[in-house]
Backbone as CSV, one residue per row, in Angstrom:
resi,resn,N_x,N_y,N_z,CA_x,CA_y,CA_z,C_x,C_y,C_z
1,UNK,0.826,-1.193,0.000,0.000,0.000,0.000,0.867,1.253,0.000
2,UNK,1.946,1.207,0.808,2.850,2.350,0.853,3.502,2.578,-0.504
3,UNK,3.806,1.507,-1.214,4.442,1.632,-2.524,3.502,2.298,-3.525
4,UNK,2.250,1.919,-3.498,1.269,2.519,-4.411,1.121,4.004,-4.103
5,UNK,0.975,4.321,-2.823,0.864,5.724,-2.429,2.102,6.506,-2.866
6,UNK,3.270,5.926,-2.645,4.526,6.577,-3.033,4.589,6.777,-4.551
7,UNK,4.166,5.777,-5.322,4.146,5.902,-6.791,3.195,7.015,-7.242
8,UNK,2.020,7.070,-6.615,1.087,8.144,-6.936,1.672,9.513,-6.598
9,UNK,2.333,9.585,-5.493,2.970,10.832,-5.075,4.032,11.269,-6.084
10,UNK,4.805,10.337,-6.566,5.832,10.652,-7.579,5.170,11.149,-8.864
11,UNK,4.116,10.493,-9.300,3.412,10.906,-10.520,2.836,12.307,-10.347
12,UNK,2.213,12.581,-9.233,1.643,13.913,-8.980,2.746,14.961,-8.950
13,UNK,3.833,14.665,-8.270,4.970,15.590,-8.225,5.512,15.852,-9.632
14,UNK,5.624,14.806,-10.425,6.102,14.941,-11.800,5.182,15.845,-12.612
15,UNK,3.885,15.604,-12.503,2.924,16.417,-13.263,2.953,17.873,-12.831
16,UNK,3.062,18.117,-11.538,3.125,19.495,-11.052,4.407,20.168,-11.519
17,UNK,5.529,19.482,-11.406,6.795,20.089,-11.819,6.828,20.317,-13.322
18,UNK,6.216,19.421,-14.095,6.173,19.598,-15.545,5.342,20.819,-15.905
19,UNK,4.207,21.014,-15.244,3.353,22.156,-15.570,4.009,23.465,-15.172
20,UNK,4.762,23.487,-14.066,5.459,24.697,-13.649,6.575,25.022,-14.625
21,UNK,7.339,24.020,-15.037,8.430,24.283,-15.979,7.876,24.661,-17.341
22,UNK,6.732,24.125,-17.712,6.128,24.457,-18.996,5.715,25.921,-19.044
23,UNK,5.331,26.481,-17.915,4.819,27.846,-17.896,5.871,28.886,-18.281
24,UNK,7.163,28.549,-18.188,8.175,29.512,-18.588,8.810,29.161,-19.924
25,UNK,8.317,28.110,-20.557,8.818,27.745,-21.877,8.357,28.784,-22.893
26,UNK,9.175,29.033,-23.919,8.747,29.999,-24.926,7.521,29.489,-25.682
27,UNK,6.673,30.406,-26.111,5.499,29.992,-26.880,5.922,29.418,-28.230
28,UNK,5.044,28.669,-28.837,5.327,28.063,-30.136,5.195,29.111,-31.243
29,UNK,6.177,29.972,-31.333,6.207,31.009,-32.365,7.482,30.802,-33.156
30,UNK,7.333,30.552,-34.455,8.474,30.116,-35.263,9.601,31.133,-35.349
31,UNK,9.318,32.413,-35.279,10.389,33.405,-35.438,10.890,33.976,-34.111
32,UNK,10.516,33.351,-32.991,11.045,33.718,-31.680,12.246,32.833,-31.386
33,UNK,13.415,33.455,-31.267,14.647,32.723,-30.962,15.035,33.024,-29.525
34,UNK,15.097,31.987,-28.700,15.440,32.144,-27.291,16.872,31.661,-27.113
35,UNK,17.701,32.489,-26.460,19.114,32.161,-26.277,19.330,31.321,-25.029
36,UNK,20.112,30.277,-25.181,20.526,29.503,-24.009,21.659,30.229,-23.303
37,UNK,22.563,30.784,-24.083,23.664,31.585,-23.538,23.363,33.048,-23.815
38,UNK,23.088,33.791,-22.753,22.734,35.199,-22.903,23.959,36.029,-23.280
39,UNK,23.713,37.092,-24.041,24.784,37.990,-24.467,24.575,39.356,-23.810
40,UNK,25.608,39.877,-23.179,25.528,41.194,-22.528,25.442,42.278,-23.607
41,UNK,24.493,43.186,-23.457,24.312,44.297,-24.384,24.719,45.571,-23.654
42,UNK,25.725,46.251,-24.178,26.184,47.490,-23.542,26.891,48.375,-24.562
43,UNK,27.123,49.620,-24.151,27.811,50.616,-24.985,27.109,50.843,-26.317
44,UNK,25.801,50.977,-26.276,25.005,51.218,-27.476,24.469,52.639,-27.417
45,UNK,24.624,53.376,-28.533,24.077,54.731,-28.615,23.203,54.861,-29.852
46,UNK,22.178,55.673,-29.717,21.264,55.949,-30.823,20.707,57.341,-30.613
47,UNK,19.868,57.779,-31.529,19.326,59.143,-31.497,17.866,59.095,-31.071
48,UNK,17.531,59.940,-30.080,16.161,60.070,-29.588,15.571,61.355,-30.138
49,UNK,14.376,61.247,-30.641,13.647,62.404,-31.179,14.519,63.210,-32.130
50,UNK,14.722,64.466,-31.838,15.448,65.343,-32.767,16.905,65.495,-32.360
51,UNK,17.753,64.604,-32.867,19.217,64.676,-32.721,19.734,64.657,-31.290
52,UNK,19.029,64.062,-30.370,19.506,63.917,-28.999,20.125,62.527,-28.851
53,UNK,21.462,62.466,-28.714,22.154,61.189,-28.582,21.853,60.584,-27.215
54,UNK,21.515,59.296,-27.218,21.126,58.592,-26.000,21.910,57.282,-25.908
55,UNK,22.297,56.926,-24.690,22.974,55.657,-24.450,21.975,54.656,-23.889
56,UNK,22.124,53.425,-24.276,21.261,52.363,-23.759,21.421,52.214,-22.251
57,UNK,22.551,52.667,-21.721,22.826,52.556,-20.292,21.779,53.267,-19.421
58,UNK,21.147,54.332,-19.942,20.162,55.039,-19.115,18.880,54.223,-18.918
59,UNK,18.718,53.169,-19.721,17.525,52.322,-19.608,17.817,51.011,-18.891
60,UNK,19.031,50.835,-18.377,19.440,49.523,-17.903,18.785,49.051,-16.613
61,UNK,18.083,49.901,-15.903,17.439,49.453,-14.661,16.171,48.642,-14.921
62,UNK,15.638,48.711,-16.124,14.420,47.980,-16.480,14.666,47.102,-17.705
63,UNK,13.840,46.079,-17.885,13.947,45.271,-19.103,13.676,46.134,-20.338
64,UNK,14.194,45.675,-21.476,14.067,46.437,-22.726,13.533,45.569,-23.852
65,UNK,12.755,46.191,-24.687,12.382,45.610,-25.967,12.862,46.614,-27.006
66,UNK,13.855,46.210,-27.802,14.360,47.083,-28.863,13.850,46.533,-30.184
67,UNK,13.146,47.365,-30.913,12.576,46.967,-32.192,13.266,47.749,-33.301
68,UNK,13.942,47.045,-34.210,14.577,47.681,-35.367,13.595,47.643,-36.526
69,UNK,13.394,48.808,-37.162,12.388,48.935,-38.198,12.813,49.990,-39.214
70,UNK,12.004,50.155,-40.261,12.211,51.192,-41.276,10.858,51.592,-41.856
71,UNK,10.764,52.826,-42.329,9.488,53.316,-42.868,9.096,52.590,-44.150
72,UNK,10.070,52.092,-44.918,9.791,51.417,-46.184,9.469,49.932,-46.000
73,UNK,9.555,49.448,-44.781,9.385,48.020,-44.469,7.904,47.710,-44.238
74,UNK,7.293,46.962,-45.154,5.879,46.629,-45.050,5.550,45.820,-43.791
75,UNK,6.336,44.782,-43.441,6.036,44.070,-42.193,6.174,44.969,-40.959
76,UNK,7.082,45.955,-41.017,7.237,46.890,-39.891,5.970,47.715,-39.719
77,UNK,5.418,48.125,-40.843,4.185,48.928,-40.827,3.033,48.112,-40.232
78,UNK,3.002,46.839,-40.549,1.952,45.961,-40.039,2.137,45.694,-38.531
79,UNK,3.393,45.597,-38.097,3.709,45.227,-36.715,3.604,46.383,-35.721
80,UNK,3.935,47.598,-36.158,4.083,48.732,-35.242,2.845,49.026,-34.392
81,UNK,1.614,48.956,-34.914,0.455,49.229,-34.046,0.341,48.272,-32.857
82,UNK,0.657,46.998,-33.058,0.573,46.065,-31.923,1.713,46.300,-30.931
83,UNK,2.864,46.761,-31.406,3.962,47.126,-30.501,3.567,48.351,-29.675
84,UNK,2.913,49.302,-30.312,2.428,50.498,-29.631,1.420,50.123,-28.537
85,UNK,0.528,49.206,-28.853,-0.489,48.753,-27.902,0.150,48.021,-26.719
86,UNK,1.238,47.290,-26.979,1.946,46.565,-25.930,2.375,47.499,-24.807
87,UNK,2.780,48.693,-25.171,3.253,49.677,-24.191,2.156,50.072,-23.200
88,UNK,0.896,49.907,-23.565,-0.215,50.310,-22.704,-0.616,49.239,-21.697
89,UNK,-0.118,48.018,-21.849,-0.502,46.931,-20.961,0.154,47.090,-19.589
90,UNK,-0.587,46.784,-18.547,-0.074,46.983,-17.184,1.171,46.149,-16.899
91,UNK,1.248,44.928,-17.455,2.421,44.093,-17.200,3.675,44.602,-17.918
92,UNK,3.525,45.606,-18.770,4.662,46.173,-19.490,4.998,47.596,-19.050
93,UNK,4.409,48.044,-17.943,4.632,49.427,-17.512,6.088,49.688,-17.136
94,UNK,6.815,48.672,-16.681,8.220,48.851,-16.310,9.194,48.350,-17.367
95,UNK,8.675,48.016,-18.535,9.527,47.565,-19.638,9.643,48.703,-20.635
96,UNK,10.875,49.090,-20.947,11.095,50.140,-21.931,11.026,49.547,-23.334
97,UNK,10.229,50.158,-24.175,10.122,49.729,-25.569,10.765,50.820,-26.420
98,UNK,11.812,50.421,-27.149,12.590,51.379,-27.928,12.568,50.968,-29.402
99,UNK,11.699,51.595,-30.200,11.695,51.311,-31.638,12.734,52.200,-32.341
100,UNK,13.733,51.578,-32.966,14.807,52.331,-33.608,14.697,52.184,-35.121
101,UNK,14.461,53.306,-35.787,14.398,53.321,-37.247,15.835,53.282,-37.782
102,UNK,16.189,52.194,-38.460,17.536,52.073,-39.034,17.477,52.106,-40.558
103,UNK,16.393,52.653,-41.078,16.206,52.712,-42.527,16.838,53.914,-43.197
104,UNK,17.535,54.739,-42.438,18.186,55.904,-43.028,17.296,57.123,-43.146
105,UNK,16.118,57.073,-42.556,15.181,58.185,-42.648,15.470,59.255,-41.602
106,UNK,15.087,60.455,-41.915,15.166,61.564,-40.964,14.006,61.464,-39.976
107,UNK,14.129,62.212,-38.888,13.118,62.226,-37.836,11.735,62.555,-38.407
108,UNK,11.654,63.532,-39.286,10.368,63.981,-39.825,9.632,62.848,-40.544
109,UNK,10.364,62.032,-41.292,9.723,60.921,-42.003,9.247,59.854,-41.006
110,UNK,10.027,59.633,-39.959,9.615,58.685,-38.915,8.370,59.192,-38.201
111,UNK,8.321,60.488,-37.929,7.168,61.110,-37.273,5.915,60.959,-38.142
112,UNK,6.065,61.163,-39.433,4.945,61.012,-40.364,4.447,59.552,-40.356
113,UNK,5.374,58.603,-40.352,5.057,57.171,-40.280,4.244,56.879,-39.008
114,UNK,4.707,57.390,-37.850,3.994,57.193,-36.594,2.605,57.827,-36.651
115,UNK,2.516,59.022,-37.186,1.220,59.711,-37.275,0.239,58.952,-38.157
116,UNK,0.710,58.445,-39.302,-0.162,57.705,-40.220,-0.714,56.440,-39.580
117,UNK,0.076,55.823,-38.702,-0.350,54.595,-38.047,-0.965,54.840,-36.664
118,UNK,-1.064,56.111,-36.281,-1.604,56.505,-34.984,-0.813,55.876,-33.827
119,UNK,0.502,55.922,-33.939,1.394,55.420,-32.886,1.557,56.551,-31.870
120,UNK,0.999,56.372,-30.674,0.997,57.465,-29.688,1.710,57.120,-28.380
121,UNK,2.054,55.844,-28.176,2.649,55.429,-26.900,4.151,55.195,-26.971
122,UNK,4.719,55.304,-28.152,6.145,55.044,-28.347,6.868,56.310,-28.781
123,UNK,8.123,56.427,-28.374,8.960,57.542,-28.823,9.656,57.146,-30.124
124,UNK,10.161,58.140,-30.813,10.878,57.894,-32.058,12.377,57.898,-31.787
125,UNK,13.044,56.822,-32.220,14.486,56.703,-32.122,15.024,56.362,-33.504
126,UNK,16.232,56.807,-33.803,16.872,56.464,-35.071,18.297,56.016,-34.805
127,UNK,18.849,55.293,-35.761,20.218,54.828,-35.638,20.754,54.404,-36.989
128,UNK,22.026,54.112,-37.019,22.713,53.711,-38.240,22.368,52.272,-38.611
129,UNK,21.793,52.091,-39.780,21.444,50.750,-40.262,22.646,49.822,-40.332
130,UNK,23.730,50.236,-41.020,24.900,49.349,-41.095,25.518,49.044,-39.728
131,UNK,25.578,50.048,-38.866,26.177,49.851,-37.544,25.375,48.866,-36.702
132,UNK,24.055,49.071,-36.612,23.217,48.178,-35.811,23.089,46.797,-36.452
133,UNK,23.070,46.743,-37.781,22.999,45.444,-38.459,24.202,44.588,-38.109
134,UNK,25.359,45.208,-38.083,26.582,44.479,-37.745,26.626,44.154,-36.251
135,UNK,26.326,45.126,-35.424,26.404,44.961,-33.977,25.464,43.863,-33.462
136,UNK,24.236,43.854,-33.976,23.236,42.889,-33.527,23.063,41.705,-34.477
137,UNK,23.873,41.672,-35.545,23.783,40.593,-36.537,22.343,40.442,-37.046
138,UNK,21.785,41.568,-37.469,20.407,41.581,-37.954,20.332,40.899,-39.313
139,UNK,19.294,40.100,-39.512,19.106,39.396,-40.782,17.925,39.932,-41.575
140,UNK,17.299,40.962,-41.078,16.158,41.542,-41.768,15.360,42.412,-40.818
141,UNK,14.351,43.051,-41.376,13.482,43.924,-40.598,12.051,43.435,-40.721
142,UNK,11.284,43.594,-39.682,11.668,44.060,-38.357,12.393,42.962,-37.574
143,UNK,13.206,43.372,-36.629,13.834,42.463,-35.670,13.676,43.095,-34.291
144,UNK,13.248,42.289,-33.350,13.027,42.761,-31.983,13.971,42.021,-31.041
145,UNK,14.722,42.791,-30.259,15.678,42.239,-29.308,15.068,42.339,-27.903
146,UNK,15.102,41.250,-27.158,14.529,41.195,-25.811,15.673,41.161,-24.803
147,UNK,15.751,42.179,-23.947,16.856,42.339,-23.010,16.306,42.354,-21.587
148,UNK,16.866,41.495,-20.733,16.391,41.425,-19.351,16.922,42.594,-18.522
149,UNK,16.485,42.694,-17.273,16.860,43.834,-16.419,18.336,43.857,-16.069
150,UNK,19.057,42.765,-16.331,20.493,42.724,-16.077,21.312,43.093,-17.317
151,UNK,20.620,43.440,-18.407,21.312,43.873,-19.616,21.715,42.753,-20.555
152,UNK,21.119,41.574,-20.411,21.447,40.447,-21.272,20.345,40.204,-22.296
153,UNK,20.756,39.958,-23.544,19.792,39.591,-24.571,19.354,38.156,-24.303
154,UNK,18.068,37.983,-24.035,17.536,36.652,-23.747,16.900,36.015,-24.973
155,UNK,16.593,36.850,-25.960,15.988,36.328,-27.171,15.743,37.429,-28.178
156,UNK,15.254,37.007,-29.331,14.922,37.970,-30.380,13.817,37.414,-31.255
157,UNK,13.128,38.328,-31.891,12.074,37.972,-32.829,12.539,38.476,-34.183
158,UNK,12.688,37.569,-35.129,13.169,37.923,-36.461,11.981,37.920,-37.404
159,UNK,11.663,39.078,-37.941,10.512,39.204,-38.819,9.281,39.695,-38.079
160,UNK,8.189,39.754,-38.812,6.925,40.258,-38.274,6.429,39.383,-37.132
161,UNK,5.874,40.032,-36.120,5.196,39.336,-35.020,3.983,40.170,-34.616
162,UNK,2.926,39.507,-34.241,1.759,40.204,-33.714,1.928,40.283,-32.200
163,UNK,2.239,41.463,-31.700,2.455,41.641,-30.263,1.160,41.549,-29.462
164,UNK,0.029,41.335,-30.130,-1.238,41.088,-29.439,-1.388,39.620,-29.048
165,UNK,-0.484,38.761,-29.515,-0.523,37.332,-29.223,-0.363,37.116,-27.707
166,UNK,-1.392,36.581,-27.063,-1.393,36.456,-25.602,-0.283,35.546,-25.087
167,UNK,0.027,34.471,-25.809,1.098,33.585,-25.346,2.451,34.300,-25.386
168,UNK,2.653,35.157,-26.368,3.882,35.954,-26.446,3.925,36.979,-25.316
169,UNK,2.820,37.644,-25.085,2.738,38.638,-23.996,3.061,37.991,-22.656
170,UNK,2.450,36.834,-22.392,2.682,36.124,-21.126,4.152,35.740,-20.981
171,UNK,4.739,35.206,-22.045,6.125,34.754,-21.978,7.079,35.935,-21.757
172,UNK,6.882,37.022,-22.515,7.770,38.190,-22.374,7.645,38.783,-20.962
173,UNK,6.426,38.903,-20.465,6.253,39.520,-19.147,6.898,38.673,-18.033
174,UNK,6.955,37.360,-18.217,7.604,36.502,-17.225,9.112,36.426,-17.433
175,UNK,9.550,36.417,-18.678,10.972,36.204,-18.984,11.801,37.459,-18.763
176,UNK,11.223,38.635,-19.029,11.976,39.860,-18.844,11.763,40.385,-17.445
């Protein structure tokens, strides 16, 4: 009798531990790449709004979502409204979302892009396409880099993603 009870206890423990470990697994999204070995992200500078140089270091106390995009990028245009909406969610209030236009456009063109899409919760940032492409080994646009509060890249999304996807929202809010 003790053996049966013990076996049941092991099975229950296994099922509970499996469900807990499953809850932090990345969602089944084909273009979400999760790193086993995190990479420290530091010494990065870009331009905020109108020619104000900013260092990534000022955002290091909170997790970061860096989205590389361009005004000519059709998937970027499709993705940006859901990224904007993400900023309004309560679980993302302490996560900095930094969309960096690396398409070579001036601030005014980026502002027009935001206005056309009614992007109201995100600031405009710009940076050098070749520099960021090399630094982050970008393979296309849009690309979103996920950085934890310790400054490590934990994953990235290569290509279009719908940031309204609840499984993605849950995973990002727990992982970052």
